[in-house]
N, C-alpha and C positions, 0 to 999 in steps of 0.2 A: 221077095220085094215088101219092104215094110211099109205099113202106112201107119201116122201120126191120127192119134186118138183125137175126136173132134173138141174138144176142149182146147188142144193143145193147136191145133189148127187154126183156130176162131182168133186165138190171143196174137200167133202167127198173122193172121187177115191183119187185126186189130192194131198189131206194131207195126206193120206195112204203110197202113193208111196214114196214122201218127206221124208218121217219119215224115210220108209225102207232104203231108198240114203243115208242121210242125218247118220244114224244107222252107213252104209257102212265107211262114211268117217272119223267117231268118231268124229259128232258134237255132240254136248252135248243138251239137251233142257236148263241147266241155259245160256248156249249161246247166244242159239236163241232167249230168253227168255234179254237176258241183251242187245243183239241187238236190239230186238224190246222197248225198255227203253231211247238206247239212240238216236234211230228216234223219241221216243215222244217227250226225250225233246229238239231236235233239231229242228223240225217243227213241234210241238205244234200239230193243230186240222187238221193240214195238213198230217199228218206222215202217215195214212191208203193207201193217195194219191199215196204219193212218196214212197212207200211198194207197192203197186198195181201199179203201173208203172212199177217199178222197175224188176216185176217179168213180165209183159207182155212185157217187155224189153229183158228181159234173154232168156221168152221163144221163142222169133220170133228167136233168131239165135244160137238157137238147141243144146243149153248149157245145158244136164239135168241136172246133180250134182247142180250146179249151182241156175241154175232155179228151182231145189226143193228147195233148201236153202232158196232162194227168198221168195217158197208158203210157209213155214214155216214159216219164220221171218213177213211174211203178216197176217198170222196167227194169231201169239203171237200180233202184233202190234194192228189186231180187235178184238180179247178178253182181253184186256189190258186198248183201248180205252173204249169200255162196262164197262169194270168193273176195275175200276182207283186203288181202294183199291188191286187188285192185286199186285199191281207193288210194293206197301211198303212192308220192310223186314216181316217174321216175326217174 
């Protein structure tokens, strides 16, 4: 049996929680994806750093719903940056 590193488990749990909270706020996947694409367009290769800093700042302020949304955007930026072809419309 293969186990995930602690950091990966924490990220997975944070993403699950963020997804749940975003669903409660009616934030859609296309909106998250659109925000991620906009960050990549504006910040290029530094988009992940920008999204990570935003998520950390919101986490430090205790703004849970906004922090959750920022985590979802960060995840989307990381995914789209790793797989650039996913950013193109089907």
